[in-house]
ZAGULO-961740 format. One record per residue: residue in three letters; chain; y, x, z of N, C-alpha, C in turn. Coordinates in nm, 3 decimals. Atoms other than C-alpha are relative to their C-alpha. Layout:
// ZAGULO-961740
{rest:Ala&kette:A&ny:Y&nx:X&nz:Z&cay:Y&cax:X&caz:Z&cy:Y&cx:X&cz:Z}
...
//
This chain:
// ZAGULO-961740
{rest:Unk&kette:A&ny:-0.133&nx:-0.050&nz:0.033&cay:8.678&cax:7.553&caz:0.644&cy:0.104&cx:-0.088&cz:0.069}
{rest:Unk&kette:A&ny:-0.103&nx:0.079&nz:-0.067&cay:8.986&cax:7.447&caz:0.838&cy:0.111&cx:-0.032&cz:-0.098}
{rest:Unk&kette:A&ny:-0.114&nx:0.041&nz:0.081&cay:9.270&cax:7.260&caz:0.676&cy:0.116&cx:-0.023&cz:0.095}
{rest:Unk&kette:A&ny:-0.117&nx:0.019&nz:-0.085&cay:9.614&cax:7.279&caz:0.825&cy:0.124&cx:0.008&cz:-0.089}
{rest:Unk&kette:A&ny:-0.128&nx:-0.019&nz:0.065&cay:9.975&cax:7.257&caz:0.724&cy:0.078&cx:0.096&cz:0.087}
{rest:Unk&kette:A&ny:-0.083&nx:-0.097&nz:-0.071&cay:10.227&cax:7.521&caz:0.821&cy:0.141&cx:-0.011&cz:-0.055}
{rest:Unk&kette:A&ny:-0.141&nx:0.007&nz:0.037&cay:10.605&cax:7.484&caz:0.819&cy:0.077&cx:0.085&cz:0.098}
{rest:Unk&kette:A&ny:-0.085&nx:-0.081&nz:-0.086&cay:10.863&cax:7.726&caz:0.953&cy:0.144&cx:-0.011&cz:-0.050}
{rest:Unk&kette:A&ny:-0.141&nx:-0.006&nz:0.036&cay:11.240&cax:7.716&caz:0.960&cy:0.080&cx:0.051&cz:0.118}
{rest:Unk&kette:A&ny:-0.089&nx:-0.060&nz:-0.098&cay:11.535&cax:7.851&caz:1.150&cy:0.109&cx:-0.101&cz:0.034}
{rest:Unk&kette:A&ny:-0.111&nx:0.084&nz:-0.045&cay:11.787&cax:7.658&caz:1.358&cy:0.100&cx:0.087&cz:0.074}
{rest:Unk&kette:A&ny:-0.107&nx:-0.082&nz:-0.057&cay:12.120&cax:7.790&caz:1.481&cy:0.031&cx:-0.039&cz:0.145}
{rest:Unk&kette:A&ny:-0.018&nx:0.019&nz:-0.143&cay:12.073&cax:7.763&caz:1.856&cy:-0.110&cx:0.078&cz:0.072}
{rest:Unk&kette:A&ny:0.104&nx:-0.071&nz:-0.076&cay:11.872&cax:7.925&caz:2.133&cy:-0.124&cx:-0.088&cz:0.012}
{rest:Unk&kette:A&ny:0.129&nx:0.069&nz:-0.006&cay:11.509&cax:7.827&caz:2.193&cy:0.000&cx:-0.118&cz:0.099}
{rest:Unk&kette:A&ny:-0.005&nx:0.110&nz:-0.098&cay:11.582&cax:7.614&caz:2.502&cy:0.071&cx:-0.121&cz:-0.059}
{rest:Unk&kette:A&ny:-0.074&nx:0.110&nz:0.062&cay:11.836&cax:7.406&caz:2.309&cy:-0.083&cx:-0.064&cz:-0.111}
{rest:Unk&kette:A&ny:0.085&nx:0.053&nz:0.108&cay:11.601&cax:7.371&caz:2.009&cy:-0.111&cx:-0.088&cz:0.058}
{rest:Unk&kette:A&ny:0.106&nx:0.077&nz:-0.064&cay:11.321&cax:7.252&caz:2.238&cy:0.055&cx:-0.132&cz:0.054}
{rest:Unk&kette:A&ny:-0.061&nx:0.121&nz:-0.056&cay:11.554&cax:7.004&caz:2.409&cy:0.033&cx:-0.100&cz:-0.110}
{rest:Unk&kette:A&ny:-0.030&nx:0.092&nz:0.111&cay:11.671&cax:6.860&caz:2.076&cy:-0.129&cx:-0.058&cz:-0.056}
{rest:Unk&kette:A&ny:0.127&nx:0.049&nz:0.053&cay:11.312&cax:6.836&caz:1.955&cy:-0.057&cx:-0.109&cz:0.091}
{rest:Unk&kette:A&ny:0.066&nx:0.093&nz:-0.092&cay:11.185&cax:6.660&caz:2.266&cy:0.092&cx:-0.110&cz:0.051}
{rest:Unk&kette:A&ny:-0.090&nx:0.099&nz:-0.061&cay:11.484&cax:6.487&caz:2.427&cy:0.076&cx:-0.084&cz:-0.100}
{rest:Unk&kette:A&ny:-0.078&nx:0.072&nz:0.101&cay:11.660&cax:6.386&caz:2.107&cy:-0.081&cx:-0.044&cz:-0.120}
{rest:Unk&kette:A&ny:0.088&nx:0.026&nz:0.114&cay:11.360&cax:6.305&caz:1.889&cy:0.036&cx:-0.126&cz:-0.077}
{rest:Unk&kette:A&ny:-0.032&nx:0.123&nz:0.071&cay:11.474&cax:5.952&caz:1.807&cy:0.119&cx:0.018&cz:-0.093}
{rest:Unk&kette:A&ny:-0.119&nx:-0.023&nz:0.082&cay:11.799&cax:6.091&caz:1.660&cy:-0.030&cx:0.074&cz:-0.129}
{rest:Unk&kette:A&ny:0.029&nx:-0.077&nz:0.122&cay:11.633&cax:6.318&caz:1.405&cy:-0.130&cx:-0.039&cz:-0.070}
{rest:Unk&kette:A&ny:0.126&nx:0.038&nz:0.063&cay:11.284&cax:6.176&caz:1.342&cy:0.031&cx:-0.099&cz:-0.112}
{rest:Unk&kette:A&ny:-0.031&nx:0.081&nz:0.117&cay:11.293&cax:6.020&caz:0.998&cy:-0.037&cx:-0.147&cz:0.020}
{rest:Unk&kette:A&ny:0.018&nx:0.145&nz:-0.011&cay:11.316&cax:5.642&caz:0.967&cy:-0.097&cx:-0.051&cz:-0.106}
{rest:Unk&kette:A&ny:0.079&nx:0.067&nz:0.102&cay:11.105&cax:5.398&caz:0.768&cy:-0.147&cx:-0.010&cz:0.036}
{rest:Unk&kette:A&ny:0.140&nx:0.027&nz:-0.035&cay:10.749&cax:5.269&caz:0.773&cy:-0.093&cx:0.118&cz:-0.023}
{rest:Unk&kette:A&ny:0.084&nx:-0.117&nz:0.026&cay:10.607&cax:5.593&caz:0.634&cy:0.009&cx:0.103&cz:0.113}
{rest:Unk&kette:A&ny:-0.026&nx:-0.102&nz:-0.101&cay:10.753&cax:5.793&caz:0.922&cy:-0.011&cx:-0.049&cz:0.143}
{rest:Unk&kette:A&ny:-0.002&nx:0.053&nz:-0.136&cay:10.761&cax:5.563&caz:1.221&cy:-0.134&cx:-0.063&cz:0.036}
{rest:Unk&kette:A&ny:0.127&nx:0.051&nz:-0.050&cay:10.467&cax:5.457&caz:1.434&cy:-0.007&cx:-0.152&cz:-0.002}
{rest:Unk&kette:A&ny:-0.006&nx:0.146&nz:-0.001&cay:10.581&cax:5.093&caz:1.445&cy:0.019&cx:-0.058&cz:-0.139}
{rest:Unk&kette:A&ny:-0.021&nx:0.050&nz:0.136&cay:10.622&cax:5.068&caz:1.069&cy:0.143&cx:-0.044&cz:-0.019}
{rest:Unk&kette:A&ny:-0.134&nx:0.054&nz:0.025&cay:10.919&cax:4.845&caz:0.986&cy:0.069&cx:-0.054&cz:0.125}
{rest:Unk&kette:A&ny:-0.059&nx:0.052&nz:-0.122&cay:10.976&cax:4.731&caz:1.343&cy:0.100&cx:0.101&cz:0.056}
{rest:Unk&kette:A&ny:-0.095&nx:-0.094&nz:-0.057&cay:11.285&cax:4.880&caz:1.509&cy:-0.054&cx:0.059&cz:0.130}
{rest:Unk&kette:A&ny:0.054&nx:-0.065&nz:-0.118&cay:11.173&cax:5.136&caz:1.763&cy:0.076&cx:0.124&cz:0.040}
{rest:Unk&kette:A&ny:-0.059&nx:-0.123&nz:-0.054&cay:11.269&cax:5.437&caz:1.968&cy:-0.112&cx:0.102&cz:0.017}
{rest:Unk&kette:A&ny:0.095&nx:-0.109&nz:-0.016&cay:11.071&cax:5.760&caz:1.927&cy:0.035&cx:0.075&cz:0.128}
{rest:Unk&kette:A&ny:-0.023&nx:-0.071&nz:-0.125&cay:11.026&cax:5.945&caz:2.254&cy:-0.126&cx:0.072&cz:0.045}
{rest:Unk&kette:A&ny:0.111&nx:-0.058&nz:-0.073&cay:10.809&cax:6.166&caz:2.464&cy:0.000&cx:-0.071&cz:0.134}
{rest:Unk&kette:A&ny:0.007&nx:0.079&nz:-0.122&cay:10.721&cax:5.913&caz:2.731&cy:-0.110&cx:0.052&cz:0.090}
{rest:Unk&kette:A&ny:0.101&nx:-0.043&nz:-0.097&cay:10.510&cax:5.960&caz:3.039&cy:-0.059&cx:-0.119&cz:0.072}
{rest:Unk&kette:A&ny:0.069&nx:0.102&nz:-0.078&cay:10.254&cax:5.753&caz:3.221&cy:-0.104&cx:0.071&cz:0.085}
{rest:Unk&kette:A&ny:0.095&nx:-0.061&nz:-0.094&cay:10.059&cax:5.860&caz:3.530&cy:-0.007&cx:0.152&cz:-0.015}
{rest:Unk&kette:A&ny:-0.006&nx:-0.146&nz:0.007&cay:10.174&cax:6.220&caz:3.488&cy:-0.040&cx:0.060&cz:-0.134}
{rest:Unk&kette:A&ny:0.036&nx:-0.049&nz:0.133&cay:10.068&cax:6.248&caz:3.123&cy:0.109&cx:-0.038&cz:-0.098}
{rest:Unk&kette:A&ny:-0.101&nx:0.027&nz:0.102&cay:10.321&cax:6.280&caz:2.841&cy:-0.068&cx:-0.042&cz:-0.130}
{rest:Unk&kette:A&ny:0.048&nx:0.047&nz:0.130&cay:10.278&cax:6.106&caz:2.506&cy:0.115&cx:0.001&cz:-0.100}
{rest:Unk&kette:A&ny:-0.095&nx:0.028&nz:0.107&cay:10.457&cax:6.108&caz:2.174&cy:-0.023&cx:-0.145&cz:-0.037}
{rest:Unk&kette:A&ny:0.016&nx:0.144&nz:0.019&cay:10.525&cax:5.739&caz:2.123&cy:0.127&cx:-0.060&cz:-0.057}
{rest:Unk&kette:A&ny:-0.116&nx:0.078&nz:0.044&cay:10.752&cax:5.478&caz:1.977&cy:-0.005&cx:-0.133&cz:0.074}
{rest:Unk&kette:A&ny:-0.013&nx:0.123&nz:-0.078&cay:10.874&cax:5.185&caz:2.187&cy:0.079&cx:-0.101&cz:-0.083}
{rest:Unk&kette:A&ny:-0.066&nx:0.106&nz:0.075&cay:10.969&cax:4.858&caz:2.020&cy:0.131&cx:-0.035&cz:0.069}
{rest:Unk&kette:A&ny:-0.131&nx:0.033&nz:-0.058&cay:11.341&cax:4.789&caz:2.070&cy:0.009&cx:-0.145&cz:0.044}
{rest:Unk&kette:A&ny:-0.007&nx:0.142&nz:-0.034&cay:11.284&cax:4.414&caz:2.080&cy:-0.097&cx:-0.039&cz:0.110}
{rest:Unk&kette:A&ny:0.102&nx:0.026&nz:-0.102&cay:10.976&cax:4.426&caz:2.302&cy:-0.035&cx:0.131&cz:0.067}
{rest:Unk&kette:A&ny:0.024&nx:-0.129&nz:-0.063&cay:10.994&cax:4.730&caz:2.531&cy:-0.138&cx:0.016&cz:0.063}
{rest:Unk&kette:A&ny:0.136&nx:-0.009&nz:-0.054&cay:10.648&cax:4.644&caz:2.664&cy:-0.100&cx:0.036&cz:-0.110}
{rest:Unk&kette:A&ny:0.089&nx:-0.034&nz:0.112&cay:10.505&cax:4.720&caz:2.315&cy:0.027&cx:0.143&cz:-0.045}
{rest:Unk&kette:A&ny:-0.011&nx:-0.142&nz:0.031&cay:10.443&cax:5.090&caz:2.255&cy:-0.118&cx:0.042&cz:-0.087}
{rest:Unk&kette:A&ny:0.105&nx:-0.060&nz:0.081&cay:10.249&cax:5.274&caz:1.987&cy:0.006&cx:0.150&cz:0.024}
{rest:Unk&kette:A&ny:0.007&nx:-0.143&nz:-0.029&cay:10.133&cax:5.624&caz:2.074&cy:-0.061&cx:0.077&cz:-0.115}
{rest:Unk&kette:A&ny:0.058&nx:-0.091&nz:0.099&cay:10.077&cax:5.905&caz:1.826&cy:-0.106&cx:0.085&cz:0.068}
{rest:Unk&kette:A&ny:0.099&nx:-0.080&nz:-0.071&cay:9.897&cax:6.106&caz:2.090&cy:0.053&cx:0.062&cz:0.127}
{rest:Unk&kette:A&ny:-0.028&nx:-0.063&nz:-0.129&cay:9.887&cax:6.287&caz:2.419&cy:0.056&cx:0.141&cz:-0.022}
{rest:Unk&kette:A&ny:-0.054&nx:-0.136&nz:0.002&cay:10.095&cax:6.601&caz:2.477&cy:-0.101&cx:0.090&cz:0.070}
{rest:Unk&kette:A&ny:0.098&nx:-0.092&nz:-0.056&cay:9.857&cax:6.892&caz:2.536&cy:0.064&cx:0.128&cz:0.052}
{rest:Unk&kette:A&ny:-0.075&nx:-0.116&nz:-0.051&cay:10.114&cax:7.171&caz:2.590&cy:0.148&cx:-0.036&cz:0.001}
{rest:Unk&kette:A&ny:-0.144&nx:0.025&nz:-0.016&cay:10.470&cax:7.139&caz:2.719&cy:0.056&cx:0.123&cz:0.069}
{rest:Unk&kette:A&ny:-0.057&nx:-0.125&nz:-0.052&cay:10.630&cax:7.481&caz:2.762&cy:0.142&cx:0.012&cz:-0.053}
{rest:Unk&kette:A&ny:-0.137&nx:0.000&nz:0.049&cay:11.008&cax:7.439&caz:2.736&cy:0.044&cx:0.137&cz:-0.053}
{rest:Unk&kette:A&ny:-0.053&nx:-0.116&nz:0.071&cay:11.174&cax:7.685&caz:2.497&cy:-0.108&cx:0.087&cz:-0.063}
{rest:Unk&kette:A&ny:0.108&nx:-0.082&nz:0.055&cay:10.832&cax:7.815&caz:2.389&cy:-0.095&cx:-0.077&cz:-0.091}
{rest:Unk&kette:A&ny:0.109&nx:0.063&nz:0.074&cay:10.568&cax:7.568&caz:2.278&cy:-0.016&cx:-0.148&cz:0.038}
{rest:Unk&kette:A&ny:0.029&nx:0.141&nz:-0.018&cay:10.485&cax:7.202&caz:2.235&cy:-0.118&cx:-0.033&cz:-0.090}
{rest:Unk&kette:A&ny:0.115&nx:0.044&nz:0.079&cay:10.150&cax:7.061&caz:2.122&cy:-0.032&cx:-0.143&cz:0.038}
{rest:Unk&kette:A&ny:0.039&nx:0.138&nz:-0.028&cay:10.040&cax:6.703&caz:2.087&cy:-0.105&cx:-0.045&cz:-0.100}
{rest:Unk&kette:A&ny:0.100&nx:0.061&nz:0.088&cay:9.754&cax:6.503&caz:1.945&cy:0.073&cx:-0.089&cz:-0.099}
{rest:Unk&kette:A&ny:-0.060&nx:0.088&nz:0.101&cay:9.826&cax:6.313&caz:1.627&cy:-0.104&cx:-0.100&cz:-0.047}
{rest:Unk&kette:A&ny:0.084&nx:0.111&nz:0.046&cay:9.667&cax:5.975&caz:1.561&cy:0.085&cx:-0.087&cz:-0.092}
{rest:Unk&kette:A&ny:-0.070&nx:0.094&nz:0.087&cay:9.768&cax:5.759&caz:1.268&cy:-0.024&cx:-0.139&cz:0.057}
{rest:Unk&kette:A&ny:0.017&nx:0.130&nz:-0.063&cay:9.833&cax:5.410&caz:1.410&cy:-0.097&cx:-0.093&cz:-0.072}
{rest:Unk&kette:A&ny:0.084&nx:0.092&nz:0.076&cay:9.645&cax:5.231&caz:1.130&cy:-0.141&cx:0.054&cz:-0.023}
{rest:Unk&kette:A&ny:0.132&nx:-0.061&nz:0.023&cay:9.342&cax:5.463&caz:1.136&cy:-0.108&cx:-0.064&cz:0.086}
{rest:Unk&kette:A&ny:0.117&nx:0.045&nz:-0.076&cay:8.998&cax:5.360&caz:1.249&cy:-0.008&cx:0.084&cz:0.127}
{rest:Unk&kette:A&ny:0.007&nx:-0.077&nz:-0.125&cay:8.965&cax:5.461&caz:1.618&cy:-0.113&cx:0.105&cz:0.001}
{rest:Unk&kette:A&ny:0.109&nx:-0.098&nz:0.008&cay:8.647&cax:5.651&caz:1.522&cy:0.043&cx:0.128&cz:-0.072}
{rest:Unk&kette:A&ny:-0.049&nx:-0.120&nz:0.068&cay:8.854&cax:5.894&caz:1.313&cy:0.039&cx:0.106&cz:0.104}
{rest:Unk&kette:A&ny:-0.034&nx:-0.105&nz:-0.096&cay:8.906&cax:6.232&caz:1.481&cy:0.150&cx:0.016&cz:0.017}
{rest:Unk&kette:A&ny:-0.139&nx:-0.031&nz:-0.032&cay:9.232&cax:6.334&caz:1.642&cy:0.033&cx:0.136&cz:-0.061}
{rest:Unk&kette:A&ny:-0.047&nx:-0.130&nz:0.046&cay:9.433&cax:6.613&caz:1.481&cy:0.101&cx:0.052&cz:0.102}
{rest:Unk&kette:A&ny:-0.090&nx:-0.062&nz:-0.097&cay:9.671&cax:6.849&caz:1.662&cy:0.122&cx:0.057&cz:-0.070}
{rest:Unk&kette:A&ny:-0.126&nx:-0.058&nz:0.048&cay:10.036&cax:6.935&caz:1.598&cy:0.044&cx:0.102&cz:0.105}
{rest:Unk&kette:A&ny:-0.037&nx:-0.111&nz:-0.089&cay:10.137&cax:7.271&caz:1.747&cy:0.133&cx:0.058&cz:-0.048}
{rest:Unk&kette:A&ny:-0.133&nx:-0.048&nz:0.035&cay:10.504&cax:7.376&caz:1.751&cy:0.037&cx:0.115&cz:0.093}
{rest:Unk&kette:A&ny:-0.045&nx:-0.116&nz:-0.078&cay:10.637&cax:7.714&caz:1.863&cy:0.148&cx:0.025&cz:-0.025}
{rest:Unk&kette:A&ny:-0.142&nx:-0.027&nz:0.004&cay:10.995&cax:7.803&caz:1.940&cy:0.020&cx:0.148&cz:0.035}
{rest:Unk&kette:A&ny:-0.017&nx:-0.144&nz:-0.021&cay:11.082&cax:8.172&caz:1.902&cy:0.147&cx:0.036&cz:-0.011}
{rest:Unk&kette:A&ny:-0.141&nx:-0.035&nz:-0.003&cay:11.434&cax:8.260&caz:2.011&cy:0.022&cx:0.140&cz:-0.052}
{rest:Unk&kette:A&ny:-0.031&nx:-0.129&nz:0.060&cay:11.588&cax:8.543&caz:1.810&cy:0.151&cx:0.017&cz:-0.003}
{rest:Unk&kette:A&ny:-0.145&nx:-0.013&nz:-0.009&cay:11.942&cax:8.594&caz:1.934&cy:0.068&cx:-0.135&cz:-0.011}
{rest:Unk&kette:A&ny:-0.077&nx:0.124&nz:0.018&cay:12.171&cax:8.319&caz:1.803&cy:-0.077&cx:-0.111&cz:-0.070}
{rest:Unk&kette:A&ny:0.077&nx:0.103&nz:0.067&cay:11.895&cax:8.131&caz:1.628&cy:-0.143&cx:-0.002&cz:0.053}
{rest:Unk&kette:A&ny:0.139&nx:0.018&nz:-0.042&cay:11.542&cax:8.006&caz:1.685&cy:-0.084&cx:-0.029&cz:-0.123}
{rest:Unk&kette:A&ny:0.097&nx:0.029&nz:0.106&cay:11.249&cax:8.014&caz:1.448&cy:-0.098&cx:-0.103&cz:0.058}
{rest:Unk&kette:A&ny:0.094&nx:0.105&nz:-0.040&cay:11.045&cax:7.693&caz:1.477&cy:-0.115&cx:0.003&cz:-0.101}
{rest:Unk&kette:A&ny:0.117&nx:0.007&nz:0.086&cay:10.692&cax:7.699&caz:1.341&cy:-0.083&cx:-0.120&cz:0.044}
{rest:Unk&kette:A&ny:0.081&nx:0.119&nz:-0.026&cay:10.481&cax:7.387&caz:1.313&cy:-0.129&cx:0.012&cz:-0.080}
{rest:Unk&kette:A&ny:0.130&nx:0.006&nz:0.065&cay:10.111&cax:7.375&caz:1.237&cy:-0.064&cx:-0.133&cz:0.034}
{rest:Unk&kette:A&ny:0.076&nx:0.123&nz:-0.022&cay:9.917&cax:7.053&caz:1.192&cy:-0.145&cx:0.036&cz:-0.031}
{rest:Unk&kette:A&ny:0.137&nx:-0.050&nz:0.008&cay:9.553&cax:7.142&caz:1.257&cy:-0.102&cx:-0.113&cz:0.000}
{rest:Unk&kette:A&ny:0.112&nx:0.094&nz:-0.003&cay:9.227&cax:6.960&caz:1.198&cy:-0.001&cx:-0.104&cz:-0.109}
{rest:Unk&kette:A&ny:-0.007&nx:0.099&nz:0.107&cay:9.316&cax:6.774&caz:0.881&cy:-0.131&cx:-0.012&cz:-0.076}
{rest:Unk&kette:A&ny:0.128&nx:0.002&nz:0.073&cay:8.978&cax:6.867&caz:0.730&cy:-0.101&cx:-0.097&cz:0.062}
{rest:Unk&kette:A&ny:0.093&nx:0.091&nz:-0.069&cay:8.808&cax:6.640&caz:0.986&cy:0.019&cx:-0.147&cz:-0.041}
{rest:Unk&kette:A&ny:-0.030&nx:0.138&nz:0.035&cay:8.968&cax:6.325&caz:0.844&cy:-0.083&cx:-0.044&cz:-0.121}
{rest:Unk&kette:A&ny:0.083&nx:0.053&nz:0.110&cay:8.748&cax:6.108&caz:0.623&cy:0.088&cx:-0.029&cz:-0.122}
{rest:Unk&kette:A&ny:-0.072&nx:0.035&nz:0.123&cay:8.844&cax:6.033&caz:0.265&cy:0.060&cx:-0.141&cz:0.009}
{rest:Unk&kette:A&ny:-0.050&nx:0.136&nz:-0.015&cay:8.898&cax:5.671&caz:0.375&cy:0.118&cx:-0.008&cz:0.099}
{rest:Unk&kette:A&ny:-0.107&nx:-0.001&nz:-0.099&cay:9.158&cax:5.774&caz:0.637&cy:0.131&cx:-0.044&cz:-0.065}
{rest:Unk&kette:A&ny:-0.123&nx:0.051&nz:0.062&cay:9.486&cax:5.586&caz:0.574&cy:0.109&cx:0.106&cz:-0.018}
{rest:Unk&kette:A&ny:-0.099&nx:-0.107&nz:0.015&cay:9.694&cax:5.903&caz:0.623&cy:-0.016&cx:0.078&cz:-0.129}
{rest:Unk&kette:A&ny:0.027&nx:-0.073&nz:0.124&cay:9.531&cax:6.053&caz:0.315&cy:0.057&cx:-0.068&cz:-0.125}
{rest:Unk&kette:A&ny:-0.047&nx:0.076&nz:0.117&cay:9.660&cax:5.780&caz:0.083&cy:-0.091&cx:0.021&cz:-0.121}
{rest:Unk&kette:A&ny:0.096&nx:-0.017&nz:0.108&cay:9.343&cax:5.833&caz:-0.121&cy:-0.001&cx:0.140&cz:-0.063}
{rest:Unk&kette:A&ny:-0.013&nx:-0.134&nz:0.058&cay:9.424&cax:6.201&caz:-0.181&cy:-0.111&cx:0.094&cz:0.045}
{rest:Unk&kette:A&ny:0.095&nx:-0.104&nz:-0.038&cay:9.172&cax:6.485&caz:-0.188&cy:0.077&cx:0.111&cz:0.073}
{rest:Unk&kette:A&ny:-0.064&nx:-0.106&nz:-0.079&cay:9.241&cax:6.801&caz:0.020&cy:0.109&cx:0.074&cz:-0.077}
{rest:Unk&kette:A&ny:-0.097&nx:-0.075&nz:0.079&cay:9.426&cax:6.974&caz:-0.265&cy:0.134&cx:-0.070&cz:-0.014}
{rest:Unk&kette:A&ny:-0.126&nx:0.075&nz:0.009&cay:9.685&cax:6.698&caz:-0.271&cy:0.047&cx:-0.048&cz:0.137}
{rest:Unk&kette:A&ny:-0.034&nx:0.049&nz:-0.133&cay:9.671&cax:6.579&caz:0.090&cy:0.075&cx:0.106&cz:0.082}
{rest:Unk&kette:A&ny:-0.066&nx:-0.106&nz:-0.078&cay:9.763&cax:6.914&caz:0.250&cy:0.146&cx:0.021&cz:-0.041}
{rest:Unk&kette:A&ny:-0.142&nx:-0.014&nz:0.037&cay:10.082&cax:6.959&caz:0.040&cy:0.084&cx:-0.121&cz:0.041}
{rest:Unk&kette:A&ny:-0.073&nx:0.119&nz:-0.042&cay:10.180&cax:6.599&caz:0.117&cy:0.036&cx:0.010&cz:0.149}
{rest:Unk&kette:A&ny:-0.026&nx:-0.012&nz:-0.144&cay:10.145&cax:6.665&caz:0.491&cy:0.101&cx:0.112&cz:0.029}
{rest:Unk&kette:A&ny:-0.099&nx:-0.107&nz:-0.016&cay:10.339&cax:6.992&caz:0.460&cy:0.139&cx:-0.054&cz:-0.029}
{rest:Unk&kette:A&ny:-0.129&nx:0.059&nz:0.035&cay:10.620&cax:6.804&caz:0.290&cy:0.047&cx:-0.097&cz:0.109}
{rest:Unk&kette:A&ny:-0.032&nx:0.094&nz:-0.107&cay:10.608&cax:6.535&caz:0.561&cy:0.064&cx:0.073&cz:0.119}
{rest:Unk&kette:A&ny:-0.051&nx:-0.073&nz:-0.117&cay:10.656&cax:6.786&caz:0.843&cy:0.126&cx:0.080&cz:-0.034}
{rest:Unk&kette:A&ny:-0.120&nx:-0.073&nz:0.041&cay:10.908&cax:6.992&caz:0.647&cy:0.122&cx:-0.093&cz:0.002}
{rest:Unk&kette:A&ny:-0.111&nx:0.095&nz:-0.001&cay:11.126&cax:6.684&caz:0.600&cy:0.046&cx:-0.031&cz:0.142}
{rest:Unk&kette:A&ny:-0.038&nx:0.025&nz:-0.140&cay:11.116&cax:6.617&caz:0.974&cy:0.073&cx:0.119&cz:0.061}
{rest:Unk&kette:A&ny:-0.066&nx:-0.116&nz:-0.058&cay:11.207&cax:6.973&caz:1.070&cy:0.137&cx:0.024&cz:-0.063}
{rest:Unk&kette:A&ny:-0.132&nx:-0.010&nz:0.062&cay:11.492&cax:6.980&caz:0.818&cy:0.094&cx:-0.103&cz:0.063}
{rest:Unk&kette:A&ny:-0.080&nx:0.101&nz:-0.067&cay:11.616&cax:6.658&caz:0.976&cy:0.043&cx:0.048&cz:0.139}
{rest:Unk&kette:A&ny:-0.034&nx:-0.059&nz:-0.130&cay:11.602&cax:6.830&caz:1.318&cy:0.109&cx:0.105&cz:-0.017}
{rest:Unk&kette:A&ny:-0.101&nx:-0.104&nz:0.023&cay:11.796&cax:7.129&caz:1.181&cy:0.136&cx:-0.062&cz:-0.032}
{rest:Unk&kette:A&ny:-0.126&nx:0.066&nz:0.034&cay:12.059&cax:6.897&caz:1.033&cy:0.064&cx:-0.064&cz:0.122}
{rest:Unk&kette:A&ny:-0.053&nx:0.059&nz:-0.123&cay:12.095&cax:6.717&caz:1.366&cy:0.063&cx:0.107&cz:0.089}
{rest:Unk&kette:A&ny:-0.054&nx:-0.110&nz:-0.081&cay:12.146&cax:7.048&caz:1.548&cy:0.132&cx:0.049&cz:-0.060}
{rest:Unk&kette:A&ny:-0.125&nx:-0.042&nz:0.066&cay:12.410&cax:7.151&caz:1.290&cy:0.112&cx:-0.099&cz:0.029}
{rest:Unk&kette:A&ny:-0.099&nx:0.104&nz:-0.024&cay:12.590&cax:6.820&caz:1.331&cy:0.053&cx:0.008&cz:0.142}
{rest:Unk&kette:A&ny:-0.042&nx:-0.006&nz:-0.139&cay:12.596&cax:6.850&caz:1.709&cy:0.078&cx:0.127&cz:0.031}
{rest:Unk&kette:A&ny:-0.072&nx:-0.125&nz:-0.028&cay:12.709&cax:7.213&caz:1.704&cy:0.139&cx:-0.005&cz:-0.060}
{rest:Unk&kette:A&ny:-0.135&nx:0.016&nz:0.059&cay:13.001&cax:7.125&caz:1.471&cy:0.086&cx:-0.083&cz:0.093}
{rest:Unk&kette:A&ny:-0.074&nx:0.086&nz:-0.092&cay:13.102&cax:6.852&caz:1.714&cy:0.042&cx:0.072&cz:0.126}
{rest:Unk&kette:A&ny:-0.033&nx:-0.073&nz:-0.123&cay:13.092&cax:7.089&caz:2.012&cy:0.099&cx:0.112&cz:-0.026}
{rest:Unk&kette:A&ny:-0.095&nx:-0.105&nz:0.032&cay:13.304&cax:7.347&caz:1.828&cy:0.142&cx:-0.053&cz:-0.014}
{rest:Unk&kette:A&ny:-0.134&nx:0.061&nz:0.008&cay:13.595&cax:7.102&caz:1.805&cy:0.057&cx:-0.010&cz:0.141}
{rest:Unk&kette:A&ny:-0.061&nx:0.004&nz:-0.133&cay:13.835&cax:7.128&caz:2.092&cy:0.120&cx:-0.090&cz:0.003}
//
């Protein structure tokens, strides 16, 4: 049986703008704090960085730019349409399987529907640190809430920027 989380919401901009805010402005909307950031309490910058032609979702330490923690490799990069990346918990045993986050951007006139699925959660062991000791019935809702909070933060960032651009 597969376990996944699914979150969908609407943002008030076209799909290309939504994709750009998601990818190019990720540090501005990705939630802060050790529960949400790859570096824990260390000050960092979330970004989609690249190395040798491969993109990664990562966080770079502000004090030591040579120190980077990667969540995972980007597997699909289709501006205004789709973004997929591997998700690794930084504190997890390297033997734990990788999960996949798949985001779709569906432009519908003046707004875009963003859907996010986090796939492969059933593969994680009960000892996995991301589970916080929770069984599937409690872990999946926790992960849904995690991603929902991030997408709401993205939507709020887009609203804030659109209000600023409407001022003349």
